[in-house]
Every structure is written in C-alpha cells, then in structure tokens.
C-alpha positions as CSV (number, residue, x, y, z in Angstrom):
1,M,-0.1,-0.1,0.1
2,T,1.4,3.1,-0.9
3,E,1.1,6.6,1.0
4,A,-1.2,8.9,-0.2
5,T,0.4,12.8,-1.1
6,S,-1.7,15.3,-0.3
7,E,-2.7,17.6,-3.3
8,P,-1.2,21.1,-3.3
9,G,-3.2,23.6,-2.3
10,R,-4.6,26.2,-4.6
11,V,-3.1,29.5,-4.9
12,R,-6.0,32.1,-4.9
13,G,-5.9,34.4,-7.5
14,R,-3.2,32.5,-9.5
15,R,-4.1,30.1,-12.8
16,P,-3.4,26.3,-13.0
17,P,0.2,25.8,-14.4
18,H,-1.6,23.4,-17.1
19,G,-2.9,24.7,-20.1
20,D,-3.0,28.8,-21.8
21,P,-6.0,31.0,-20.8
22,V,-9.0,30.8,-23.1
23,V,-8.7,34.8,-24.4
24,D,-5.0,33.1,-25.4
25,R,-6.3,30.6,-27.5
26,A,-8.6,32.8,-29.3
27,F,-6.0,35.3,-30.1
28,A,-3.9,32.2,-31.8
29,L,-7.2,30.9,-34.1
30,L,-7.1,34.7,-35.0
31,A,-3.7,34.9,-35.7
32,A,-4.0,31.6,-37.9
33,F,-5.3,34.1,-40.9
34,D,-3.1,35.8,-42.7
35,A,-2.6,36.9,-46.2
36,A,-1.9,33.7,-47.6
37,H,-4.8,31.9,-45.5
38,R,-7.5,33.8,-45.6
39,S,-9.8,31.0,-45.2
40,L,-8.9,27.6,-43.3
41,S,-10.7,24.3,-42.7
42,L,-11.3,23.4,-39.4
43,G,-8.1,21.1,-39.4
44,E,-5.5,23.8,-41.2
45,L,-7.1,26.0,-37.5
46,S,-5.7,23.7,-36.1
47,R,-2.7,23.3,-37.3
48,R,-2.1,26.6,-37.8
49,S,-2.8,27.8,-34.1
50,G,-2.1,24.9,-32.1
51,I,-4.2,24.0,-30.6
52,P,-6.4,20.5,-30.4
53,T,-9.2,20.2,-32.7
54,S,-12.2,19.6,-30.4
55,S,-11.0,22.6,-28.7
56,T,-10.3,24.4,-32.2
57,L,-14.3,23.8,-33.1
58,R,-15.3,25.1,-29.2
59,L,-13.4,28.3,-29.4
60,A,-14.4,28.8,-33.0
61,G,-17.9,28.9,-31.9
62,R,-17.7,30.8,-28.9
63,L,-15.9,33.4,-32.2
64,I,-18.6,33.3,-34.3
65,A,-21.4,33.9,-32.2
66,W,-19.6,37.4,-31.5
67,G,-18.9,37.7,-35.2
68,A,-15.1,37.5,-35.0
69,L,-15.0,34.5,-36.9
70,E,-17.4,33.1,-40.0
71,R,-18.4,30.0,-41.3
72,G,-19.1,29.7,-44.3
73,D,-21.4,26.5,-46.5
74,D,-18.0,24.8,-47.1
75,G,-17.4,24.5,-43.5
76,R,-14.1,26.5,-44.0
77,F,-13.8,29.2,-41.7
78,T,-12.7,33.0,-42.6
79,I,-12.3,36.6,-40.4
80,G,-15.7,38.3,-39.4
81,V,-16.5,41.5,-39.9
82,R,-17.1,42.4,-36.5
83,L,-12.9,42.6,-36.1
84,W,-13.0,45.3,-38.6
85,E,-15.7,47.0,-36.8
86,V,-13.9,46.9,-33.5
87,A,-10.3,47.3,-35.7
88,S,-12.4,50.6,-37.3
89,L,-12.3,52.5,-33.5
90,A,-8.0,52.5,-33.3
91,P,-7.1,56.2,-32.4
92,R,-3.9,55.5,-33.9
93,G,-5.0,54.5,-37.3
94,Q,-8.2,56.1,-37.9
95,G,-7.6,59.6,-36.3
96,L,-4.5,59.4,-38.6
97,K,-6.2,58.5,-41.4
98,Q,-8.9,61.0,-41.4
99,V,-6.0,63.4,-41.8
100,A,-3.9,62.0,-44.0
101,L,-6.2,60.8,-46.5
102,P,-7.3,64.0,-48.5
103,F,-3.6,64.6,-49.2
104,M,-3.1,61.0,-50.0
105,G,-5.4,61.9,-52.7
106,D,-3.6,64.8,-54.3
107,L,-0.5,62.6,-54.3
108,E,-2.2,59.7,-56.1
109,D,-3.7,62.0,-59.0
110,V,-0.3,63.5,-59.4
111,T,1.6,60.1,-59.4
112,R,-1.5,57.7,-60.7
113,Q,0.4,55.0,-58.9
114,H,0.1,53.9,-54.9
115,V,0.6,56.6,-52.0
116,L,1.2,54.6,-48.3
117,L,0.3,55.3,-44.9
118,A,1.9,53.5,-42.8
119,V,3.0,53.6,-38.8
120,L,5.4,51.3,-36.7
121,E,3.8,48.5,-34.8
122,G,6.6,46.5,-33.0
123,T,9.4,45.7,-35.3
124,E,7.6,46.3,-38.2
125,A,6.0,49.0,-40.4
126,L,2.2,48.6,-40.9
127,L,0.4,49.8,-43.4
128,V,-3.0,51.4,-42.5
129,E,-3.9,53.3,-45.6
130,R,-3.0,52.5,-49.2
131,L,-4.4,54.6,-52.2
132,S,-3.7,52.6,-56.0
133,A,-4.6,54.3,-59.5
134,H,-6.1,51.7,-62.0
135,Q,-3.2,51.3,-63.7
136,A,-0.6,51.3,-61.0
137,M,1.8,48.8,-61.2
138,D,1.5,45.5,-58.7
139,V,2.8,46.4,-55.1
140,L,3.7,43.7,-52.5
141,Y,2.1,45.5,-49.2
142,R,-2.0,45.2,-48.7
143,V,-3.6,47.4,-46.3
144,G,-3.0,45.6,-42.9
145,G,0.0,43.9,-43.9
146,R,3.1,44.6,-42.2
147,L,6.5,46.1,-44.1
148,P,10.0,45.5,-43.2
149,L,11.9,48.5,-41.4
150,H,15.3,48.0,-43.0
151,S,14.3,47.6,-47.1
152,T,11.2,49.9,-47.4
153,G,10.8,54.1,-47.7
154,V,8.0,54.2,-44.9
155,G,10.1,51.7,-43.0
156,L,13.8,53.4,-43.1
157,V,11.5,56.8,-42.0
158,L,10.3,55.1,-39.3
159,L,13.0,53.5,-37.9
160,A,15.5,57.0,-38.5
161,F,13.2,58.8,-36.2
162,A,12.7,56.4,-33.6
163,E,14.5,56.4,-30.7
164,S,17.9,55.1,-30.3
165,E,17.7,52.5,-28.4
166,F,14.9,50.8,-30.5
167,Q,17.4,51.4,-33.8
168,S,20.5,49.8,-31.9
169,S,18.2,46.6,-31.3
170,V,17.0,46.6,-35.2
171,L,20.1,47.1,-36.5
172,D,21.8,44.3,-33.8
173,Q,19.3,41.6,-35.5
174,P,20.8,39.9,-38.5
175,L,19.2,41.3,-41.6
176,V,18.3,41.2,-45.6
177,H,16.6,42.6,-48.2
178,L,13.3,41.0,-49.1
179,P,12.3,40.0,-51.9
180,E,16.2,40.1,-53.0
181,R,17.4,37.9,-50.0
182,V,20.6,40.5,-50.4
183,P,22.3,41.0,-46.6
184,V,22.2,44.5,-45.1
185,S,25.4,46.1,-43.9
186,P,24.9,47.6,-40.1
187,A,27.5,50.5,-41.2
188,A,25.2,51.3,-44.2
189,L,22.6,50.5,-42.3
190,R,22.8,53.6,-39.4
191,R,24.5,55.9,-42.6
192,T,20.8,56.2,-45.1
193,L,19.5,56.6,-41.2
194,A,21.7,59.7,-40.4
195,E,21.2,60.5,-43.8
196,I,17.0,60.2,-44.1
197,R,17.0,62.3,-40.3
198,R,19.4,65.3,-42.2
199,E,17.2,65.2,-45.2
200,G,13.7,64.6,-44.2
201,L,13.5,62.0,-46.9
202,A,14.2,58.5,-47.9
203,T,14.0,57.3,-51.4
204,V,14.5,53.4,-52.1
205,R,15.5,51.6,-55.1
206,R,13.9,48.2,-55.8
207,R,15.1,45.9,-58.4
208,A,12.2,42.9,-57.4
209,P,9.2,42.0,-58.3
210,Q,9.9,44.4,-60.7
211,P,12.0,48.0,-60.7
212,L,10.2,50.6,-58.6
213,V,11.3,53.4,-56.3
214,S,9.6,54.5,-53.3
215,V,10.3,58.3,-51.9
216,A,8.9,58.6,-48.1
217,A,8.9,61.6,-45.8
218,P,7.9,61.1,-42.0
219,I,5.2,62.4,-40.1
220,F,4.6,63.3,-36.5
221,G,2.2,64.1,-33.9
222,A,1.2,66.4,-31.2
223,D,4.6,65.8,-29.4
224,D,6.8,66.1,-32.1
225,R,7.6,62.7,-32.2
226,I,7.5,60.1,-35.1
227,S,4.0,59.3,-35.4
228,A,3.7,57.8,-39.2
229,A,5.3,57.2,-42.7
230,L,4.0,58.7,-45.8
231,S,5.4,57.1,-49.0
232,V,4.6,57.4,-53.0
233,V,5.7,53.7,-55.1
234,V,6.4,54.6,-58.3
235,P,7.8,52.3,-61.6
236,Q,11.5,52.9,-62.0
237,E,11.2,54.1,-65.3
238,N,8.6,57.4,-64.7
239,A,10.5,58.4,-61.3
240,E,11.5,61.5,-60.8
241,P,13.2,61.4,-56.6
242,R,13.6,65.3,-57.0
243,L,10.1,66.0,-58.1
244,L,8.7,63.4,-56.1
245,G,10.5,64.4,-52.9
246,P,9.0,67.9,-52.2
247,A,5.5,66.5,-53.4
248,V,6.2,64.1,-51.0
249,R,7.3,66.1,-47.9
250,T,5.0,69.1,-48.4
251,A,1.6,66.4,-47.6
252,A,3.7,64.7,-44.7
253,R,4.5,68.2,-43.4
254,S,0.4,69.2,-43.9
255,I,-0.8,65.6,-42.3
256,S,1.6,66.9,-39.5
257,R,0.1,70.0,-38.8
258,G,-3.3,68.8,-39.0
259,L,-1.9,65.8,-36.1
260,G,-1.3,69.2,-34.1
261,A,2.5,69.1,-34.8
262,R,3.8,72.2,-33.2
263,R,6.4,72.6,-36.0
264,S,5.1,72.2,-39.3
265,I,7.6,69.5,-40.3
266,G,8.1,67.9,-36.4
267,N,11.6,67.8,-34.6
268,L,14.5,66.3,-37.2
269,E,16.4,66.2,-34.8
270,A,15.9,62.7,-33.6
271,P,18.4,60.9,-31.5
272,A,20.9,59.0,-33.5
273,S,21.4,55.0,-32.8
274,S,24.6,54.6,-31.0
C-alpha cells in the first residue's frame, strides 16, 4: 500500500499551471489567418494555431457567435466583419487616416500610382492605408499588412526617427533585403538612417519583383514625435525623385500640422542610434 500524497493547495489569484488562458487560445486562432491563408478548414485552423481540434471547434464557435469569425457553407472559417468594425475604432489608425486621406488623394492624382501610409507596430511597419490608381504597378503589400523597417521607404523613415535604443535593437539583428535576399550592412544602414534624418526623406530603389522607386517622408504628432510615414511607390522608368520628394514632404508636413505638430515638419533632430 502506497502512501497517499496530498495535492498542493491552489494559490488564490493564480491560474493553474496547465494550459493557456482561453483568451490566448482565441488570439491564436485569429493569428492563424494571414494574407496567404484567408480561409481555413477546421484541421488547418487547428494545425496553424497549435490547438487541438476539439478545442478549436469549441473556441471557433464562441468567436463565430461574437462575429470575430465566420463559417461558410463549405465549413471553412474566415475572419468576421466584427473585427473590422472594432479595429476601425483604433485612434492611432483612424484619426491619422482622416487627416491624411485628402493629402494622399492629391499625391495619387499626381503620381497615378501608389500612396502608402504606415505606422510603427512592434519591429515592423503596419500599412494602415493605401491609395492606388487603376493603372498602378503591382506591389507586395496590402492594407493591414506588415513591411520590414530596413528595406522599405516607410520603414526606413519610421526607423530613422525612432528612439536610439530601438534602432540599436533592430540593427543588432541579422537583416536581409526582401525579396532579393541580399544581406544588409549595419554600417551602411546607419549612414542611410542619418541621411534620412538630415534630409527628412527616404528614397529606396528596388529591382524585384519589378523595378520601382519609393520616396517617403515622416509624419509627426502633437508631441513632435514620429507618428507615421507617408510614401509614393512608382515604376522606376517613370520615377523623378527630385520632383517626388518635395511633393511627398509637403503632404507629410500638411498631415503633421493636421495632427497638431508644433512645427510643420516635426522634430527632425531625432537622436541618432548609438
């Protein structure tokens, strides 16, 4: 006969050590969707979220009832419009867009290509708006998509005017230009960021998937800190950076004023990365 061991008492106010909270699992289900996986079967949703099928089905049912997910007649799951409804209330994106859209429209009329508006989210740029003419060239990024900081116009602007500690944390990582897969030189990137801070503009030339030029400028908020980045993306053969630069800079200044920046172009004397 073995001696019975007493079960440790539950600590008040603490979650049992097994399993993730329901909210974390619900977020994992939502995170299973991306631009390449907009519709998922139950099995795919389970595999991509790492949650057992039975739990996936139960949690998905709760999310469907709330409107965060939808399920079609074919049994496949998609993101529900209720998430879009809630996301539209985010002040960092919505208030910015309300101020920026008229000026973005002017740039689209002039360039007849793409005009991008992005904010910093984590260690990437989040595209919150894009205006595109009918005849515009193909681009890789969609609204709601994420762009690398080190190899896109809006990304470089956001990185150049970020805090020095944040810049260093990004530069300390091994970086490659995508989609070319060319390694990034940290020293060269530091020089590029310093030039962007001096000029208030970033110009990026890309060869893949097709030759293009992106010209970007910073947008500042009421505290004169970087709030967003604005850019135009045009085919290389039609690009005139010397003409595009002043147009993008003027639009970005106007948006900054609309956001309450104390100076028309914000504070360009951002701290350099160490």
